[in-house]
C-alpha positions as CSV (number, residue, x, y, z in Angstrom):
1,M,117.3,87.7,77.5
2,Q,115.3,90.3,75.6
3,N,117.7,92.2,73.3
4,L,116.9,95.9,73.3
5,K,118.6,99.2,73.8
6,F,117.7,102.4,75.6
7,L,118.0,104.8,72.6
8,G,117.3,107.9,74.6
9,T,116.1,109.1,78.0
10,G,114.4,112.2,79.2
11,S,112.8,113.9,82.2
12,A,110.5,116.8,83.0
13,L,110.3,118.5,86.4
14,P,108.2,121.4,87.6
15,E,110.1,124.6,88.4
16,K,108.6,125.1,91.9
17,V,110.7,123.7,94.7
18,L,109.0,122.9,98.0
19,T,111.6,122.5,100.8
20,N,111.2,121.0,104.2
21,Q,111.5,124.4,105.7
22,D,108.4,125.4,103.6
23,L,106.5,122.4,105.0
24,E,107.4,123.4,108.5
25,R,105.2,126.5,107.9
26,M,102.3,124.3,106.6
27,V,102.0,121.3,108.9
28,D,103.3,120.2,112.3
29,T,106.7,118.8,111.1
30,S,110.3,119.7,111.0
31,D,113.3,119.4,108.6
32,D,115.1,117.1,111.0
33,W,112.1,114.8,111.2
34,I,111.6,114.6,107.5
35,T,115.3,114.3,106.6
36,G,116.0,111.7,109.3
37,R,113.1,109.4,108.4
38,T,113.0,109.8,104.6
39,G,116.2,111.4,103.3
40,I,114.0,113.9,101.5
41,Q,115.1,117.6,101.6
42,E,112.9,119.1,98.8
43,R,110.4,118.1,96.1
44,R,109.0,119.6,92.9
45,I,105.4,120.8,92.8
46,A,103.5,121.3,89.5
47,R,101.5,124.5,88.8
48,D,97.7,124.3,89.0
49,D,97.5,124.4,85.2
50,V,100.0,121.5,84.7
51,S,98.7,118.0,84.4
52,T,100.4,114.6,84.3
53,S,100.2,114.5,80.5
54,D,102.0,117.8,80.2
55,L,105.1,116.5,82.1
56,A,104.9,113.1,80.4
57,A,104.8,114.7,76.9
58,K,107.8,116.9,77.7
59,A,109.8,114.0,79.1
60,L,109.0,111.8,76.1
61,S,109.9,114.6,73.7
62,V,113.3,115.0,75.4
63,A,113.9,111.2,75.2
64,C,113.0,111.2,71.5
65,E,115.3,114.1,70.9
66,N,118.1,112.3,72.7
67,A,117.4,109.2,70.5
68,G,117.6,111.3,67.4
69,M,114.0,110.7,66.3
70,S,110.6,112.3,66.4
71,P,107.7,111.1,68.7
72,S,105.8,110.4,65.4
73,D,108.4,107.6,64.7
74,L,107.3,105.6,67.8
75,D,105.3,102.4,67.3
76,G,103.6,102.8,70.7
77,I,103.4,104.8,73.9
78,I,103.0,103.1,77.3
79,L,102.6,105.3,80.4
80,G,102.8,104.2,84.0
81,T,100.9,106.6,86.3
82,S,98.5,106.7,89.2
83,T,97.6,110.3,88.7
84,T,95.8,110.2,85.4
85,D,94.6,113.4,83.7
86,T,91.1,111.8,83.4
87,L,89.5,108.5,84.2
88,F,89.1,108.2,80.4
89,P,90.6,108.5,78.0
90,S,94.0,107.3,79.0
91,T,96.7,109.8,79.9
92,A,98.8,108.3,77.1
93,C,96.2,109.5,74.6
94,W,96.4,113.0,76.1
95,V,100.2,112.7,75.7
96,Q,99.6,112.0,72.0
97,E,97.4,115.1,71.9
98,R,100.0,117.3,73.6
99,L,102.7,116.1,71.1
100,G,100.5,116.3,68.0
101,V,101.0,112.7,67.0
102,R,98.6,109.9,66.2
103,G,98.3,106.4,64.9
104,M,100.6,104.4,67.2
105,F,98.9,102.6,70.1
106,A,98.8,104.4,73.5
107,F,97.6,103.2,76.9
108,D,98.2,103.6,80.6
109,V,99.5,101.1,83.1
110,S,98.2,101.4,86.7
111,A,100.7,99.8,89.0
112,G,101.6,102.6,91.3
113,C,105.3,103.1,91.9
114,S,106.0,100.0,89.9
115,G,104.3,101.6,86.9
116,F,107.4,102.3,84.8
117,L,108.9,98.9,85.3
118,Y,105.5,97.3,84.4
119,A,105.4,99.4,81.3
120,L,108.9,98.4,80.3
121,E,108.1,94.8,80.8
122,I,105.1,95.1,78.4
123,A,107.1,97.1,75.9
124,S,109.9,94.5,75.8
125,A,107.4,91.7,75.4
126,L,105.7,93.5,72.5
127,M,109.1,94.0,70.9
128,A,109.9,90.3,71.3
129,A,106.6,89.4,69.7
130,G,107.4,91.6,66.7
131,R,104.6,94.1,67.4
132,G,106.8,97.1,67.0
133,R,110.4,98.3,67.0
134,R,110.5,101.5,69.0
135,F,108.4,102.3,72.0
136,G,108.1,105.3,74.3
137,V,107.9,104.1,77.9
138,I,107.0,106.8,80.5
139,G,106.5,107.1,84.3
140,A,104.8,110.3,85.2
141,E,102.9,111.7,88.2
142,V,101.5,114.8,89.7
143,M,101.2,113.5,93.2
144,S,100.7,117.0,94.7
145,K,97.1,117.0,93.4
146,V,96.2,113.8,95.3
147,V,97.9,114.5,98.6
148,N,96.1,115.8,101.7
149,W,98.3,118.8,102.6
150,N,97.0,118.6,106.2
151,D,98.3,115.0,106.7
152,R,101.9,115.3,107.8
153,G,102.4,111.6,107.5
154,T,102.0,111.7,103.7
155,C,102.3,115.2,102.4
156,V,106.0,115.4,103.2
157,L,106.8,112.4,101.0
158,F,105.6,113.1,97.5
159,G,106.7,115.2,94.6
160,D,105.8,115.7,90.9
161,G,107.8,114.8,87.7
162,A,108.0,112.6,84.7
163,G,110.7,110.4,83.2
164,A,110.8,108.6,79.8
165,A,112.8,106.2,77.8
166,V,112.8,105.3,74.1
167,I,113.6,101.6,73.6
168,G,114.5,99.9,70.4
169,P,116.2,96.9,68.9
170,S,119.8,96.1,69.9
171,D,122.4,94.8,67.5
172,G,124.7,94.0,70.4
173,D,124.3,92.3,73.8
174,S,122.4,95.1,75.5
175,G,118.9,94.3,76.8
176,I,116.9,92.9,79.7
177,L,118.8,90.0,81.1
178,A,116.0,89.0,83.5
179,S,112.9,90.4,85.2
180,H,110.4,89.6,87.9
181,W,107.0,91.2,88.6
182,G,104.0,90.4,90.6
183,A,101.1,91.7,92.8
184,N,99.1,91.0,95.9
185,G,95.7,92.6,95.8
186,S,94.8,91.5,99.3
187,L,96.9,94.4,100.6
188,A,95.3,97.1,98.4
189,P,93.7,99.0,101.4
190,C,97.2,99.7,102.9
191,L,97.9,102.3,100.2
192,Y,95.1,103.7,98.0
193,Q,92.9,106.6,97.0
194,P,89.5,105.6,98.5
195,A,87.1,107.6,96.3
196,G,86.8,108.7,92.7
197,G,86.2,105.3,91.1
198,T,83.2,103.1,90.8
199,Q,83.5,101.8,94.4
200,R,83.0,105.3,95.8
201,P,82.1,107.8,93.1
202,A,82.7,111.5,93.9
203,T,80.1,113.1,96.2
204,A,80.2,116.2,98.4
205,V,80.8,113.8,101.3
206,T,83.8,112.1,99.7
207,V,85.4,115.4,98.9
208,A,84.7,116.8,102.4
209,E,86.3,113.7,104.0
210,N,89.4,113.9,101.8
211,L,88.8,110.5,100.3
212,H,90.3,111.6,97.0
213,T,93.7,111.8,98.5
214,V,96.5,109.3,99.4
215,H,95.6,107.1,102.4
216,M,98.6,105.0,103.6
217,Q,99.4,102.6,106.5
218,G,103.0,103.6,106.7
219,R,104.4,100.7,108.8
220,H,102.7,98.0,106.7
221,V,103.9,99.7,103.5
222,F,107.5,99.9,104.8
223,K,107.7,96.3,105.7
224,H,106.2,94.9,102.5
225,A,108.1,97.4,100.3
226,V,111.5,96.2,101.6
227,E,110.6,92.5,101.4
228,A,109.1,92.8,97.9
229,M,111.7,95.0,96.4
230,A,114.6,92.9,97.7
231,S,113.0,89.6,96.7
232,A,112.2,90.8,93.2
233,A,115.7,92.2,92.7
234,L,117.3,89.0,94.0
235,S,115.1,86.9,91.7
236,A,116.1,89.0,88.7
237,M,119.8,88.7,89.6
238,D,119.4,84.9,90.1
239,Q,117.7,84.4,86.7
240,A,120.5,86.5,85.1
241,K,123.2,84.6,87.0
242,L,124.5,87.8,88.4
243,T,126.0,88.5,91.9
244,A,125.9,91.7,93.8
245,D,129.5,92.3,92.7
246,D,128.5,92.3,89.1
247,I,126.0,95.1,89.5
248,D,127.4,98.5,88.4
249,L,124.4,100.5,89.4
250,L,121.3,99.9,91.6
251,I,118.3,102.2,91.0
252,P,115.5,101.3,93.4
253,H,112.2,103.1,93.7
254,Q,112.9,106.3,95.5
255,A,110.3,106.0,98.2
256,N,112.5,107.0,101.1
257,I,116.1,106.5,102.0
258,R,115.4,103.9,104.7
259,I,113.5,101.6,102.3
260,M,116.2,102.1,99.7
261,E,119.0,101.3,102.1
262,A,117.3,98.3,103.5
263,T,116.7,97.0,100.0
264,R,120.3,97.6,99.0
265,Q,121.7,95.8,102.0
266,R,119.5,92.8,101.4
267,C,120.7,92.7,97.8
268,G,124.3,93.0,98.9
269,V,125.1,95.9,96.5
270,P,127.8,98.3,97.8
271,S,126.5,101.7,98.9
272,D,128.4,103.6,96.3
273,R,126.6,101.8,93.6
274,M,123.1,102.9,94.6
275,F,121.9,105.9,92.6
276,S,119.6,108.2,94.5
277,V,117.6,111.4,93.6
278,V,115.2,111.1,96.6
279,A,116.8,114.1,98.5
280,K,116.0,116.4,95.5
281,Y,112.7,115.1,94.4
282,G,111.0,112.9,97.0
283,N,108.7,110.1,96.1
284,M,107.4,110.7,92.6
285,S,105.8,107.2,92.4
286,A,106.1,105.8,88.8
287,A,108.4,108.7,87.8
288,T,111.2,108.0,90.2
289,I,113.0,105.2,88.4
290,P,113.0,106.7,84.9
291,I,114.1,110.1,86.2
292,A,116.9,108.5,88.1
293,I,117.9,106.5,85.0
294,H,118.0,109.6,82.9
295,E,120.1,111.5,85.5
296,A,122.4,108.5,85.9
297,A,122.9,108.3,82.1
298,Q,123.5,112.1,81.9
299,A,126.1,111.8,84.7
300,G,128.0,109.0,83.0
301,R,127.0,106.4,85.5
302,L,125.4,104.2,82.8
303,Q,127.6,103.4,79.8
304,D,127.6,100.7,77.2
305,G,127.8,97.4,78.9
306,S,126.9,98.6,82.4
307,L,124.8,96.2,84.5
308,L,121.8,98.0,85.9
309,L,119.5,96.6,88.6
310,T,116.1,98.3,89.1
311,T,113.4,97.4,91.6
312,A,110.1,98.9,92.7
313,F,107.1,98.5,94.9
314,G,103.8,100.2,94.7
315,T,100.1,100.4,95.5
316,G,98.3,97.2,94.7
317,F,100.5,95.9,96.1
318,T,102.7,95.5,93.0
319,W,106.4,94.9,92.6
320,A,108.9,94.5,89.7
321,A,112.6,94.3,89.1
322,H,114.9,94.2,86.0
323,A,118.5,93.2,85.4
324,I,119.6,95.2,82.4
325,R,122.8,95.4,80.3
326,W,123.0,99.0,79.2
């Protein structure tokens, strides 16, 4: 067990709401089709002048305020994202710039939708190693800027947002009871952004062919997502010697309701113990779990001693799960 405490949580969401009815006027789709297959009813879309670091900085600022501290008091900032402000420097450094802080380490974690849990795993290990006491852990995405708005198979899924947590030492029994994470790079082409990196640098051709947007093999992703999320969650539960009846709240990655429900059923957690924000926000990649954690805490669903199970799956493919005593 890694003793730590969530000192504060926060979120940041764009004001613009894009409903399924709005999408009906943009692509060949329908509210019934989207809701029935994904559970998504609306999502938030960032303004053109808003970047991932803007949302991330705001979410971290709220988390620090809720923790009763300043961002300058942090020993490090770790940001999970796939939609970086720039290829370099890291978006975490842009977050520092936005917040007007400096000195503490700051870096990004690229693990897709598993990004926040990867970042939390790293932060807890650094704390255990004595390399700091208080860390800002963020999941933030502006997916709307990497979506092909003519592709009805992907554009209906994604939304923008950021969630953050400040973690610090615990003087009680709260902390990460167990975790499991991994990756399978052989499946990378099933969900990726083909161009923009060193494999295919940006050219007029890559832009014209929409190769800087999300490309996804939906059926393959669905199958592997359910298997990986359920397996990771069950592994964390087994390590922590927990049963499904022990879990007070399950927060899976909010990809779509079918993946979430299939994962919940395989884990055996009762349906009323799964917390979902997917109907309101869609798939916000690395931001979904921290935003859901923040909203669950605000709603009183997470209290001292609550047993929280998180699990995620993302591009890579990556996966991760944590069994946490709040």
